[in-house]
C-alpha positions in Angstrom: -11.4 44.2 -36.2 -10.1 42.0 -39.4 -12.2 42.6 -42.4 -14.5 39.7 -43.8 -12.7 39.4 -46.7 -9.3 38.9 -44.7 -10.8 36.3 -42.6 -12.5 34.2 -45.4 -8.8 34.1 -47.1 -7.2 33.0 -43.9 -9.9 30.3 -43.2 -9.9 29.4 -46.8 -5.9 28.6 -46.7 -6.5 27.3 -43.4 -9.2 24.6 -45.0 -6.2 23.8 -47.5 -3.7 23.6 -44.9 -5.2 21.7 -42.2 -9.1 20.4 -42.6 -9.6 19.5 -39.3 -8.1 22.6 -38.0 -10.4 24.6 -40.0 -13.8 22.5 -39.3 -12.5 22.8 -35.6 -12.3 26.8 -35.9 -16.3 26.9 -37.5 -17.5 24.5 -34.5 -15.9 26.7 -32.0 -17.4 30.1 -33.6 -20.6 28.6 -33.5 -20.3 27.9 -29.7 -19.3 31.5 -29.2 -21.9 32.5 -31.2 -24.7 30.8 -28.9 -22.8 32.3 -25.9 -22.9 35.3 -27.0 -26.6 35.5 -27.0 -26.9 33.9 -24.0 -24.5 36.4 -22.4 -27.0 39.0 -23.9 -23.9 40.8 -25.8 -24.8 43.4 -29.0 -24.8 42.1 -32.3 -21.5 43.8 -33.3 -19.8 42.0 -30.3 -21.0 38.9 -31.2 -20.0 39.5 -34.7 -16.3 40.3 -33.2 -16.4 37.5 -31.1 -17.5 34.8 -33.9 -14.9 36.2 -36.2 -12.1 36.0 -33.4 -13.1 32.5 -32.5 -12.8 31.4 -36.1 -9.3 32.9 -36.3 -8.1 31.5 -33.0 -6.0 29.0 -34.5 -4.7 30.5 -37.8 -1.3 30.2 -36.4 -1.7 26.6 -37.6 -0.8 27.7 -41.1 2.6 28.2 -39.7 3.1 24.6 -38.4 3.9 21.9 -41.1 0.9 19.4 -41.9 3.2 16.7 -41.1 3.5 17.7 -37.7 -0.3 18.8 -37.2 -1.6 15.2 -38.7 1.3 13.3 -36.7 -0.3 10.7 -34.6 0.9 10.3 -30.9 3.4 12.7 -29.2 6.4 15.0 -31.2 9.9 14.1 -30.4 11.5 17.3 -28.9 12.8 18.4 -32.3 9.3 18.8 -34.2 8.0 20.0 -30.7 10.1 23.2 -30.9 
């Protein structure tokens, strides 16, 4: 399990790098938390699920913002 401090540091970087991606991760986390409760998961499992949801797109930190924010399809070179 990733500790809370590391999670917050990564999310702060994501917010600076790609605001939409950060907000999307928070929305996914909220939906995941609700799903966890509906499924009757234990609190510890819901926390892990929510953390995983918050970090599910953290790899976008490695993608240049110009590519993340580019409208329309990417040319083959940018796609790679």
